[in-house]
C-alpha positions as CSV (number, residue, x, y, z in Angstrom):
1,X,-0.5,0.1,-0.3
2,X,1.2,3.2,-0.8
3,X,2.0,6.0,1.6
4,X,-0.6,8.4,0.0
5,X,-3.0,5.2,0.6
6,X,-1.9,4.7,4.5
7,X,-2.4,8.6,5.2
8,X,-5.9,8.3,4.1
9,X,-6.1,5.6,6.2
10,X,-4.9,6.9,8.9
11,X,-7.6,10.1,8.9
12,X,-10.6,7.8,8.1
13,X,-10.7,8.8,4.8
14,X,-9.8,5.9,2.3
15,X,-13.1,6.7,0.3
16,X,-11.4,9.6,-1.3
17,X,-13.7,12.5,-0.6
18,X,-12.9,15.8,-1.0
19,X,-12.0,17.2,2.8
20,X,-9.9,19.4,4.3
21,X,-7.8,16.8,5.8
22,X,-7.2,15.2,2.6
23,X,-5.8,18.3,1.8
24,X,-3.0,18.6,4.8
25,X,-2.7,14.8,4.2
26,X,-1.6,15.5,1.0
27,X,0.5,17.9,2.3
28,X,2.0,16.1,4.8
29,X,2.8,13.1,2.4
30,X,4.8,15.7,0.1
31,X,6.3,16.8,3.1
32,X,8.0,13.3,3.8
33,X,8.9,12.9,0.4
34,X,11.3,16.0,0.7
35,X,12.7,15.0,3.9
36,X,13.5,11.4,2.2
37,X,15.1,12.7,-0.9
38,X,17.1,15.5,1.3
39,X,18.1,12.1,3.2
40,X,18.9,10.5,0.4
41,X,20.6,13.0,-1.3
42,X,22.7,14.3,1.9
43,X,23.9,10.7,2.6
44,X,24.7,9.4,-1.4
45,X,26.9,12.8,-1.5
46,X,29.0,12.4,1.4
47,X,29.1,8.4,1.6
48,X,32.3,6.9,0.2
49,X,31.0,3.6,0.2
50,X,27.2,3.9,-0.4
51,X,25.5,1.2,2.0
52,X,21.7,0.9,2.1
53,X,19.8,-0.9,4.8
54,X,16.3,-2.3,3.9
55,X,13.5,-3.0,6.8
56,X,15.8,-1.1,9.4
57,X,13.1,-0.5,11.5
58,X,14.0,1.8,14.6
59,X,17.2,0.5,14.7
60,X,19.8,2.7,12.7
61,X,23.0,1.9,11.5
62,X,25.7,4.2,11.7
63,X,27.1,5.0,8.2
64,X,24.5,3.7,6.2
65,X,21.1,4.5,4.8
66,X,18.4,3.3,6.8
67,X,15.6,2.5,5.3
68,X,11.7,1.6,6.1
69,X,7.7,1.3,5.0
70,X,7.2,2.6,8.2
71,X,7.6,6.8,9.4
72,X,10.2,6.8,11.3
73,X,12.8,9.8,12.1
74,X,16.1,9.9,10.1
75,X,15.1,6.9,8.3
76,X,14.0,6.9,4.4
77,X,10.8,5.9,3.9
78,X,10.6,2.9,1.4
79,X,8.6,0.5,0.1
80,X,11.3,-2.4,-0.9
81,X,8.6,-4.4,-2.9
82,X,8.6,-1.2,-5.5
83,X,11.4,0.0,-7.6
84,X,13.9,1.2,-5.4
85,X,14.2,5.3,-5.7
86,X,18.0,5.1,-6.9
87,X,20.2,5.0,-10.1
88,X,21.7,1.9,-11.2
89,X,24.5,0.6,-9.3
90,X,24.6,3.3,-6.7
91,X,25.7,1.0,-3.5
92,X,28.9,-0.7,-2.8
93,X,26.3,-3.1,0.0
94,X,22.7,-3.8,0.9
95,X,22.1,-5.5,4.2
96,X,18.3,-6.5,4.9
97,X,17.3,-8.5,8.7
98,X,14.5,-10.1,9.1
99,X,12.5,-8.4,6.4
100,X,12.1,-10.7,3.1
101,X,9.5,-12.9,5.0
102,X,7.3,-10.7,5.5
103,X,6.5,-10.3,2.0
104,X,4.8,-12.8,-0.6
105,X,7.6,-14.7,-2.3
106,X,7.1,-12.7,-5.4
107,X,7.7,-9.6,-3.9
108,X,10.6,-10.3,-2.3
109,X,12.2,-11.9,-6.1
110,X,11.2,-8.1,-6.8
111,X,12.9,-6.7,-4.3
112,X,15.9,-8.8,-5.0
113,X,16.1,-8.0,-8.3
114,X,16.0,-4.1,-7.2
115,X,19.3,-4.5,-4.9
116,X,21.0,-6.5,-8.2
117,X,20.1,-3.5,-9.6
118,X,21.3,-0.2,-7.3
119,X,24.7,-2.0,-6.5
120,X,27.6,-1.8,-8.2
121,X,29.7,-4.2,-9.6
122,X,31.3,-6.0,-6.8
123,X,29.1,-4.9,-4.7
124,X,28.1,-7.2,-2.3
125,X,24.3,-8.2,-0.6
126,X,23.5,-9.9,2.9
127,X,20.1,-11.1,3.4
128,X,19.0,-12.6,7.0
129,X,15.6,-14.4,7.1
130,X,14.0,-17.4,9.2
131,X,15.3,-20.5,8.2
132,X,12.7,-22.6,7.5
133,X,15.2,-25.9,8.0
134,X,15.4,-25.1,11.3
135,X,12.5,-24.7,11.9
136,X,10.6,-27.3,11.1
137,X,13.7,-29.8,12.4
138,X,12.0,-29.0,15.6
139,X,9.5,-31.6,14.8
140,X,10.9,-35.2,15.6
141,X,11.4,-37.2,18.4
142,X,15.3,-37.3,18.5
143,X,16.0,-33.4,18.8
144,X,19.4,-32.2,19.7
145,X,20.4,-30.3,22.9
146,X,20.6,-27.0,20.2
147,X,17.0,-28.1,19.1
148,X,15.5,-28.6,22.6
149,X,17.1,-25.5,24.1
150,X,15.6,-23.4,21.7
151,X,11.9,-24.5,21.7
152,X,12.0,-24.4,25.2
153,X,13.2,-20.8,24.9
154,X,10.8,-19.9,22.5
155,X,7.6,-21.4,23.7
156,X,8.5,-19.5,26.7
157,X,9.1,-16.3,24.8
158,X,6.4,-16.5,22.5
159,X,3.5,-19.4,23.4
160,X,0.7,-18.3,25.8
161,X,-0.4,-22.2,26.4
162,X,1.5,-22.2,29.6
163,X,2.3,-25.9,28.4
164,X,5.4,-27.8,27.7
165,X,7.3,-26.9,24.9
166,X,5.5,-28.1,21.8
167,X,7.1,-28.3,18.5
168,X,4.3,-27.7,16.3
169,X,2.7,-24.9,18.2
170,X,6.5,-23.5,17.8
171,X,6.4,-24.3,13.8
172,X,2.9,-22.3,13.3
173,X,3.5,-19.6,15.4
174,X,6.6,-18.7,13.4
175,X,4.8,-18.7,10.1
176,X,1.9,-16.9,11.4
177,X,3.0,-14.1,13.8
178,X,4.6,-10.9,13.3
179,X,2.7,-10.6,9.5
180,X,5.7,-13.4,8.0
181,X,4.4,-13.9,4.2
182,X,7.3,-16.7,3.1
183,X,9.7,-18.8,4.9
184,X,13.0,-19.4,3.2
185,X,15.1,-22.4,3.0
186,X,18.8,-22.2,2.1
187,X,18.1,-23.9,-1.4
188,X,14.8,-21.5,-2.2
189,X,16.7,-18.3,-0.8
190,X,20.1,-19.1,-3.2
191,X,17.6,-19.7,-6.0
192,X,16.0,-16.3,-5.7
193,X,19.3,-14.6,-5.5
194,X,20.9,-16.2,-8.2
195,X,17.7,-15.8,-10.5
196,X,17.8,-11.8,-9.6
197,X,21.6,-12.4,-10.8
198,X,23.9,-12.9,-8.1
199,X,26.6,-14.9,-7.6
200,X,28.8,-16.8,-5.4
201,X,25.8,-17.0,-3.1
202,X,27.5,-18.6,0.5
203,X,25.9,-19.1,3.7
204,X,27.8,-17.7,6.7
205,X,26.8,-17.7,10.8
206,X,25.3,-14.2,12.3
207,X,28.2,-11.6,12.7
208,X,30.4,-13.4,10.6
209,X,31.5,-12.1,6.7
210,X,34.7,-12.1,4.8
211,X,34.0,-8.0,4.3
212,X,34.3,-5.8,7.0
213,X,31.9,-3.8,6.4
214,X,29.2,-6.9,7.0
215,X,30.5,-7.8,10.1
216,X,28.7,-7.8,13.6
217,X,25.1,-5.9,11.9
218,X,22.8,-8.4,13.4
219,X,20.5,-7.2,16.6
220,X,21.9,-10.6,18.1
221,X,21.4,-9.1,21.6
222,X,17.3,-9.1,20.7
223,X,17.3,-13.0,21.6
224,X,19.3,-15.0,24.5
225,X,22.5,-16.0,23.0
226,X,22.4,-18.4,20.0
227,X,19.2,-18.7,19.6
228,X,18.6,-15.8,16.7
229,X,21.9,-17.5,15.3
230,X,19.7,-21.1,15.8
231,X,16.7,-19.8,13.6
232,X,18.3,-17.2,11.4
233,X,19.3,-18.0,7.7
234,X,22.5,-15.6,6.7
235,X,23.4,-15.3,2.8
236,X,25.6,-13.2,1.1
237,X,25.6,-12.7,-2.7
238,X,28.3,-10.6,-5.6
239,X,27.3,-8.3,-8.3
């Protein structure tokens, strides 16, 4: 949904009828667009190695152009499923953490194609998303210690029934909570990135990369030690 439609809904004017609030909403939209343009232009003029952070939310990374669908101070408003407002070959790095699973698969592919377009040749993308294989792997009788630990923590943190850890409830929660639309495994995400044009796609642990600019970017502190790494898939690809 576009920014103007969001604002009309916010003001209770989704029918689009002429009204002073519609005018004010449009003025606000234009002000947001001007602010985004200034933020974008100032960043690109000063950055030696431009880096795009997609789906930053309130977690703004220093030295990056942070972007998000929500309106957040010092974050550029951008719908990552639509064409990016950047010229070809603009960025050295693109980073997105736990965002692509929030859009349907075809829109995720559109986003990856745009990431490829705006990266410079030799530029790198790093994509973090829940790992379907790790989540589905919780369902089974013979669980490894790390699977039992994750399931115990996940059940206590996110399931409200108060019962013993239950893999079926946890797997369903991972699919349905937080607005998730499509969960990837390594094969599917690798194929999607390759289809978008990326080469040499490789998996890494969270925090680890052969590129200094892509090391220790993930927000692992929001989960107990090791839990985010257990559930996450981190792939990097080159343009």
